[in-house]
C-alpha positions as a Python dict, from the first residue, in 0.01 Angstrom:
ca = {
    (1, 'X'): (0, 0, 0),
    (2, 'X'): (-179, -246, 250),
    (3, 'X'): (-473, -476, 214),
    (4, 'X'): (-784, -408, 427),
    (5, 'X'): (-1122, -565, 462),
    (6, 'X'): (-1437, -398, 534),
    (7, 'X'): (-1806, -414, 520),
    (8, 'X'): (-1982, -196, 266),
    (9, 'X'): (-2273, -84, 46),
    (10, 'X'): (-2200, -45, -314),
    (11, 'X'): (-2339, 331, -399),
    (12, 'X'): (-2257, 372, -761),
    (13, 'X'): (-2096, 167, -1037),
    (14, 'X'): (-1932, 309, -1346),
    (15, 'X'): (-1777, 163, -1653),
    (16, 'X'): (-1415, 186, -1687),
    (17, 'X'): (-1237, 49, -2013),
    (18, 'X'): (-1380, -266, -2184),
    (19, 'X'): (-1404, -486, -1868),
    (20, 'X'): (-1355, -278, -1559),
    (21, 'X'): (-1575, -69, -1329),
    (22, 'X'): (-1510, 210, -1083),
    (23, 'X'): (-1721, 147, -759),
    (24, 'X'): (-1823, 393, -496),
    (25, 'X'): (-1860, 222, -160),
    (26, 'X'): (-1980, 329, 168),
    (27, 'X'): (-1786, 129, 408),
    (28, 'X'): (-1851, 77, 791),
    (29, 'X'): (-1488, 166, 903),
    (30, 'X'): (-1334, 366, 623),
    (31, 'X'): (-1602, 588, 508),
    (32, 'X'): (-1671, 660, 142),
    (33, 'X'): (-1399, 479, -87),
    (34, 'X'): (-1368, 458, -475),
    (35, 'X'): (-1214, 150, -614),
    (36, 'X'): (-1140, -26, -942),
    (37, 'X'): (-1300, -377, -994),
    (38, 'X'): (-1099, -522, -1277),
    (39, 'X'): (-1258, -756, -1521),
    (40, 'X'): (-1601, -762, -1342),
    (41, 'X'): (-1801, -699, -1668),
    (42, 'X'): (-1653, -1000, -1841),
    (43, 'X'): (-1912, -1295, -1841),
    (44, 'X'): (-1650, -1502, -1669),
    (45, 'X'): (-1646, -1266, -1364),
    (46, 'X'): (-1756, -1436, -1025),
    (47, 'X'): (-1774, -1112, -832),
    (48, 'X'): (-1919, -870, -1105),
    (49, 'X'): (-2294, -938, -986),
    (50, 'X'): (-2191, -869, -620),
    (51, 'X'): (-2066, -508, -708),
    (52, 'X'): (-2411, -362, -819),
    (53, 'X'): (-2566, -84, -648),
    (54, 'X'): (-2764, -163, -342),
    (55, 'X'): (-2543, -477, -266),
    (56, 'X'): (-2428, -515, 99),
    (57, 'X'): (-2083, -698, 81),
    (58, 'X'): (-1777, -792, 267),
    (59, 'X'): (-1493, -649, 46),
    (60, 'X'): (-1134, -667, 55),
    (61, 'X'): (-925, -391, -121),
    (62, 'X'): (-576, -307, -206),
    (63, 'X'): (-489, 60, -109),
    (64, 'X'): (-374, 268, -392),
    (65, 'X'): (-266, 632, -444),
    (66, 'X'): (-596, 762, -607),
    (67, 'X'): (-824, 452, -632),
    (68, 'X'): (-828, 130, -438),
    (69, 'X'): (-861, -210, -605),
    (70, 'X'): (-1100, -465, -529),
    (71, 'X'): (-963, -801, -459),
    (72, 'X'): (-1222, -1001, -303),
    (73, 'X'): (-1609, -974, -252),
    (74, 'X'): (-1839, -1176, -25),
    (75, 'X'): (-2227, -1131, -40),
    (76, 'X'): (-2393, -1021, 276),
    (77, 'X'): (-2743, -916, 144),
    (78, 'X'): (-2814, -846, -226),
    (79, 'X'): (-3085, -584, -222),
    (80, 'X'): (-3088, -495, -603),
    (81, 'X'): (-3304, -766, -721),
    (82, 'X'): (-3589, -693, -473),
    (83, 'X'): (-3573, -342, -516),
    (84, 'X'): (-3548, -330, -903),
    (85, 'X'): (-3879, -534, -912),
    (86, 'X'): (-4088, -258, -756),
    (87, 'X'): (-4065, 111, -892),
    (88, 'X'): (-4151, 279, -550),
    (89, 'X'): (-3914, 84, -370),
    (90, 'X'): (-3631, 122, -652),
    (91, 'X'): (-3676, 512, -658),
    (92, 'X'): (-3666, 545, -294),
    (93, 'X'): (-3338, 326, -248),
    (94, 'X'): (-3177, 509, -543),
    (95, 'X'): (-3235, 845, -351),
    (96, 'X'): (-3097, 678, -33),
    (97, 'X'): (-2797, 593, -228),
    (98, 'X'): (-2727, 930, -357),
    (99, 'X'): (-2798, 1102, -39),
    (100, 'X'): (-2542, 907, 136),
    (101, 'X'): (-2274, 977, -127),
    (102, 'X'): (-2369, 1351, -79),
    (103, 'X'): (-2352, 1351, 294),
    (104, 'X'): (-2012, 1181, 326),
    (105, 'X'): (-1812, 1444, 106),
    (106, 'X'): (-1466, 1332, 221),
    (107, 'X'): (-1328, 1021, 107),
    (108, 'X'): (-1204, 786, 381),
    (109, 'X'): (-1357, 956, 659),
    (110, 'X'): (-1517, 707, 882),
    (111, 'X'): (-1892, 759, 913),
    (112, 'X'): (-2032, 462, 1105),
    (113, 'X'): (-2361, 628, 1179),
    (114, 'X'): (-2438, 700, 799),
    (115, 'X'): (-2332, 349, 702),
    (116, 'X'): (-2568, 185, 984),
    (117, 'X'): (-2863, 418, 872),
    (118, 'X'): (-2827, 300, 516),
    (119, 'X'): (-2806, -58, 583),
    (120, 'X'): (-3117, -39, 808),
    (121, 'X'): (-3299, 189, 552),
    (122, 'X'): (-3227, -74, 255),
    (123, 'X'): (-3315, -367, 485),
    (124, 'X'): (-3673, -185, 565),
    (125, 'X'): (-3721, -124, 201),
    (126, 'X'): (-3654, -474, 104),
    (127, 'X'): (-3860, -637, 383),
    (128, 'X'): (-4146, -377, 295),
    (129, 'X'): (-4172, -293, 651),
    (130, 'X'): (-4355, 31, 593),
    (131, 'X'): (-4461, 246, 314),
    (132, 'X'): (-4161, 310, 83),
    (133, 'X'): (-4212, 691, 93),
    (134, 'X'): (-4218, 694, 493),
    (135, 'X'): (-3906, 476, 500),
    (136, 'X'): (-3721, 727, 273),
    (137, 'X'): (-3826, 1034, 463),
    (138, 'X'): (-3726, 888, 785),
    (139, 'X'): (-3379, 799, 636),
    (140, 'X'): (-3337, 1138, 488),
    (141, 'X'): (-3435, 1316, 824),
    (142, 'X'): (-3192, 1084, 1018),
    (143, 'X'): (-2897, 1096, 777),
    (144, 'X'): (-2951, 1472, 807),
    (145, 'X'): (-2930, 1469, 1185),
    (146, 'X'): (-2617, 1248, 1195),
    (147, 'X'): (-2469, 1509, 954),
    (148, 'X'): (-2529, 1779, 1214),
    (149, 'X'): (-2847, 1935, 1034),
    (150, 'X'): (-3138, 1797, 1253),
    (151, 'X'): (-3451, 2005, 1212),
    (152, 'X'): (-3621, 2115, 1527),
    (153, 'X'): (-3994, 2039, 1540),
    (154, 'X'): (-4081, 2100, 1903),
    (155, 'X'): (-3892, 2418, 1999),
    (156, 'X'): (-3819, 2725, 1784),
    (157, 'X'): (-3496, 2669, 1578),
    (158, 'X'): (-3377, 3036, 1657),
    (159, 'X'): (-3465, 3123, 2003),
    (160, 'X'): (-3537, 2778, 2129),
    (161, 'X'): (-3889, 2878, 2292),
    (162, 'X'): (-4112, 2575, 2358),
    (163, 'X'): (-4382, 2505, 2094),
    (164, 'X'): (-4600, 2397, 1915),
    (165, 'X'): (-4511, 2676, 1657),
    (166, 'X'): (-4693, 2716, 1323),
    (167, 'X'): (-4411, 2826, 1079),
    (168, 'X'): (-4144, 2617, 930),
    (169, 'X'): (-3824, 2791, 795),
    (170, 'X'): (-3575, 2584, 607),
    (171, 'X'): (-3297, 2843, 645),
    (172, 'X'): (-3371, 2878, 1011),
    (173, 'X'): (-3337, 2482, 1069),
    (174, 'X'): (-3704, 2394, 1143),
    (175, 'X'): (-4016, 2544, 1333),
    (176, 'X'): (-4000, 2899, 1441),
    (177, 'X'): (-4210, 3117, 1679),
    (178, 'X'): (-4398, 3415, 1556),
    (179, 'X'): (-4143, 3652, 1664),
    (180, 'X'): (-3857, 3450, 1482),
    (181, 'X'): (-4044, 3383, 1184),
    (182, 'X'): (-3880, 3489, 845),
    (183, 'X'): (-4059, 3601, 534),
    (184, 'X'): (-4160, 3318, 321),
    (185, 'X'): (-4185, 3049, 586),
    (186, 'X'): (-4415, 2765, 527),
    (187, 'X'): (-4720, 2695, 748),
    (188, 'X'): (-4748, 2310, 746),
    (189, 'X'): (-5047, 2153, 946),
    (190, 'X'): (-4995, 2041, 1282),
    (191, 'X'): (-5069, 1648, 1168),
    (192, 'X'): (-4781, 1700, 920),
    (193, 'X'): (-4533, 1826, 1181),
    (194, 'X'): (-4624, 1533, 1423),
    (195, 'X'): (-4558, 1295, 1135),
    (196, 'X'): (-4207, 1437, 1064),
    (197, 'X'): (-4131, 1425, 1437),
    (198, 'X'): (-4256, 1067, 1446),
    (199, 'X'): (-4026, 978, 1154),
    (200, 'X'): (-3715, 1147, 1314),
    (201, 'X'): (-3770, 978, 1641),
    (202, 'X'): (-3856, 626, 1499),
    (203, 'X'): (-4229, 646, 1639),
    (204, 'X'): (-4344, 403, 1348),
    (205, 'X'): (-4677, 341, 1515),
    (206, 'X'): (-4778, 718, 1466),
    (207, 'X'): (-4602, 726, 1121),
    (208, 'X'): (-4792, 436, 995),
    (209, 'X'): (-5129, 586, 1102),
    (210, 'X'): (-5066, 912, 939),
    (211, 'X'): (-5280, 1016, 624),
    (212, 'X'): (-5176, 1062, 253),
    (213, 'X'): (-5206, 1446, 282),
    (214, 'X'): (-4981, 1473, 568),
    (215, 'X'): (-4733, 1235, 391),
    (216, 'X'): (-4719, 1443, 62),
    (217, 'X'): (-4669, 1778, 263),
    (218, 'X'): (-4400, 1611, 476),
    (219, 'X'): (-4203, 1470, 178),
    (220, 'X'): (-4212, 1814, 14),
    (221, 'X'): (-4073, 1948, 323),
    (222, 'X'): (-3810, 1690, 374),
    (223, 'X'): (-3696, 1712, -3),
    (224, 'X'): (-3655, 2104, 42),
    (225, 'X'): (-3475, 2079, 372),
    (226, 'X'): (-3239, 1811, 232),
    (227, 'X'): (-3162, 1997, -90),
    (228, 'X'): (-3112, 2328, 105),
    (229, 'X'): (-2837, 2178, 317),
    (230, 'X'): (-2643, 1974, 57),
    (231, 'X'): (-2670, 2298, -163),
    (232, 'X'): (-2782, 2112, -488),
    (233, 'X'): (-3069, 1889, -586),
    (234, 'X'): (-3085, 1497, -596),
    (235, 'X'): (-3106, 1348, -942),
    (236, 'X'): (-3302, 1065, -795),
    (237, 'X'): (-3540, 1234, -566),
    (238, 'X'): (-3783, 1388, -837),
    (239, 'X'): (-3843, 1026, -962),
    (240, 'X'): (-3944, 885, -620),
    (241, 'X'): (-4314, 754, -642),
    (242, 'X'): (-4515, 931, -380),
    (243, 'X'): (-4855, 779, -489),
    (244, 'X'): (-4895, 521, -222),
}
């Protein structure tokens, strides 16, 4: 049962016994890992504060049969304090952590791209690079794309016909043409589709110039698309502040 070291984001922390915690980590090289951090709830613990959700750490673990054990932790970036001071940032970050856990269903399966997206997203939130809602939606769209569920905004998701198209079908995978449009498809505005395409591609100049109406409509579409593919709702998503 060897020791190994990796870079990680703390996704979740749960109490265990009187002084321990079980932490869920998304690591760069080992994927999602669950580990026991012993004694971290004691006031004398030197590493407890480093294993809070949102923490970006360098961690050493001892491989176990069911749960690994944390042996050393060094801080890289502690995002929790900055995010907890701002409700829109905190709720957006919480939705990111929950999404990252849901989109890495297999433990110890490497997911370097998901890890890099989460690191970048949390850094953008902490730095207030863009509106928190836009950062969250960009993260959700890109993480879905990495998972193999990239929505189509330019071509028909069913037949591949070039757009622009007027209907959006979650079950079909994005925009659909008149021929392929299934019943119940949404009819978003062209500006909303342009915004979602900009968020997926990283065109922040266009995204930042968008209007609140398009942002709200786009956020609803992204949330519905995400929850369709993960086949259940996110607890944190309804709490996200979309007022800005």
